[in-house]
C-alpha positions, 0 to 999 in steps of 0.5 A: 319141132320134130323134123321127119324125113320130108320136113326140111323144105329149103336149100338153106337147111342143107347149105346153111345161112349165107353160104347157101345164099351164095352157092344158090344165088341164081335159084328160087327156093321150092320144096326140098324133101330129103331122105333121112340119111341126108342129115348124116354128114358125108365124106368131104369128097361126096358130092351132091348133083343138083341138075336143073333147067330153066324154070323147071323143077329138076331132080337128082339123086345124090351120088352117096347120100341117097337123097332126093331134091327138088329145086326150081332155078331161074337158069339152066345150070348144074351145081356140085356141092360138097356134103362134108360134115361142116355142111350137115344141117345140124353141124352148127350153122343152120339155125343160127344162120338162117333165123337171125332177125336183122338188127334195126338200122343204126341210130345216132351218128354212123361212121363208115369204114372200109380199110383197116387204118380207117377202122383204127381211126374211128375207134380212136375218135369214137364218141357216145351214140355212134355206130362204126359200120364196117364195109365187107372185107377182111381186116388184118388188125395191126392193133387191138380195137380198144374202147376204154373210157366213158362211152354210152351206146356205141356199136361195131357192126358189119354193114351187112347182115352176113357175119361172114362179109366182115372178118377182123383177123388177128396174128393167129392163136398160136403166134406168141409174137402178136405185136399190138394185137393180142385181142380183137376188141377190148372194152373197159373204163365206163362203157355203158352199152356196146353192140358187137354185130354182124362180123367174124373175129378170128385168130387172136392169141388171147381173146377175140372179145374181152369186156373189162370192169366198167363195161355194162350192157354188152351185146354180141349179136350174129358174130362168128368167133373162130380159133382163140387162144384162150376164152372167146368171150371173156368178162372180168370182175372189178376186184371189188365184188362187181363185174359186167352185168346184163350182157347178151350173147345171141345168134353167134357161132363159137368154134375151133376149126380143129382143137384149142391151143391148150386146155385153158379155153372157154366159149363164154367165160363170165366172172361176177356177172349178173343177169346175162342172157346166152341164147340161140348160139352154136358152140362147136369143137371146143376141145383141147388137144389129145390128153387135155380137157377143155373148160366148159363152153359156157361158164358162169362163175366167181359169184355170178348170178341169174344167168339165162342159157336157152336154145343153144346148140353144143356140138362136140365140146369137152363140157357144155354149160356150167353155172359155177365151177368150185365150192367157194361161197357161192360160185353162181346163184339162181338162173335157168338152163333150158331148151339146150341141145348138147351133143357129143360124138362117140369118138370125142372124149369129154366130161359133163354136159350140164353142171350146176356147182355151188349154185343155189336156186338154179333150174335145169329144165327141158334140155337134151343131152346126148353124149354117145356114151362118152360120159355116164352122168351128162347132168350133175349138180354138186357141193353143199351150197347147191340147194333148192335146185329143180332139174326137170324134163331133161332127156339124156343118155346117162344118169343125173348125179347129185354129188358132194352134198348137193340137194334139189328136186328131180322130176320128169326126167328121162335117162338112158335116151337111145339114138333111135329117138332122134332124127339123126343123133350121129349128126347131132340132130336131137329133134324127136321122132314120132317113135320117141313115145317115152318122151312125147307127152310125158313131161311135167308142165312148167310155167318157166318153159313156154316154148322149145328149142326152136321157139315153138309153143309148148305143149303141142299134145296133152303134156310137155315133151321131155327134152329140148324139142316139142314134137309136132310144134309149128310156128304160126308166123315167120319172116322173109328178109335179106339184103340188096347189094351190088357186086362189091357187097355195097348196099343198094338203098331205096330198092323196091322190094315187093312181096306177092302170093299169100300176102302182098306188101311192098317196101324199100331197102334201107341204108344198109340194103336190108328189108324184111317182111314179118308176120307172114302166115306159115304154110303160105307161098310167097315171091319176093321181087326187087326192082330199081330204075337202072338196075337188074337183079340176080336172082330176079325173084325169090320164091318160097312155097310152104313157108315153114321157117324164117327165110333169107333172100339176098339180091345182087344188083347190076347196072343195066347200062353196063350189062351183066358183064363178060365171062371173067366177071359173071361166070366165075361163080358158075365155074367155081360152083359147078365143076367137079372139084376133084376131077371125078367122073360124074356122068352126063351133066346137061348144059355145062361148057368150059368157062372160056365159052360162057357169058352171062345173059342180060336176064340172068341166063347163061349163054355160049358165045351168044347162044343158049346152051343145048341142054342135050349136049352137055359135057359127059365128064366136065372137070375142074378147070384152071380157074375152077 
């Protein structure tokens, strides 16, 4: 779907996923028209000022981004938000974070753990048809979580849908003295169906996740993998012509904070695997240190087959997708690569975006590959074993290269794409703009591609658009979901969650605190309100106007009898989120007082020693305090 200037309509587009829910926990969503330059990352010191008052639509001009935002809040507040590159809507988190459908509640036995020793014990005592549910927190692993034996349908899940709430941490990707924790999660033996979901795994010397021979049907769902010493998700063969089959990696983020340790790295690396699906993921910064070339972010090879790679976003990776890698019999066969966006900035050297190498009968359809001139042939197919390949409707800023004897059909592709064709190529937003007429309605209809990068129906005009985005596409229905939890992140079950507005529904939160309203008409106006006897909720409700995407609304429950707490408990987020973090003078900020003078009101407001603040007498140049 194309995103013109005023098309981003919610703060989760600017502050992706659960980070935005946390930063704007007291606000109700409303229209958020953004200047086109808002897509472009700002320097880490650039600040966005959002000044608002109680139940009033406030507006502010971003200090350095030329941005106009309207946002409706439930309390008087002023927020200062960093607009560094990692917060750009297309720096990686936005789709993967804001559109993750929640998993259904666990079935079978459920073992809940809240400490690292409990987690290790649950792994040792694991039985088939069991889910290990991990409470929010950071778990420094003393040993790899080994699942080795005959198990069926087991799962390791964070207790919340927020993958940032549970962190499994290793010794460090550069720490060779890793002790008993070389990996994060290791499976092997005869594991038939394993789900790893709703958590972060980071800082391991080898692999955060490794599936060994005997594992089948693994699923990695809504997982963030950070800073691996080698491959992030590794799937090994059995040495006898078989491997791990029917794997799924989806709605996940795989990234380095800076660079890899060396060149021996991939995001997903599958040997001899059949029928894998890799979709709706973000791969970011998979690069080697200067002078090296990292492996493909997604590598399916060593006699793998029938892989589907779709709707993935690759940001600043040395190489993107590779089906096969070398001429050795067939290295991969069949499969499809469709609706992926691959971006690399001009300052990041690298290699090919999509490679089909010794992979016959593979289709490469409707991808957008913009490498900013860093590599002249963004799509390549090579070796004589690569036959009957179809490469169609791809949009790229270079040429397609058939090399080393490869043969196939090329049709409907557009080479030489320009940055002006995209919403913001410099930030990796490769959605088409209206003036990209050389790509809009110029593609060939394809029964293998019925939707686009955003999952929206093709075609919208007289013919398919070229590339991953179908300009003007809109979804007809969306969902609003989220979680109800207490201040410690524990689930609040059986809370009544009511939906009003364009549709009216009511449901109760499940055992994990989750709820979801589905099939909501696009463009509608909706209010979500939680309630439960004996509790107050922050925010009191969540308002969505002109629903244009799946939305998340999380609520924090407080015991009414205990009140909302004093300043040290309730105002800490206010102080952290709403002061100038680097001491810069920003002018008048209405209604802001020093932390020690603030206390939370019963209804979510902010009072100054029991009094409502005078919004006309705010501090002119509030600076970061000791705790802010």
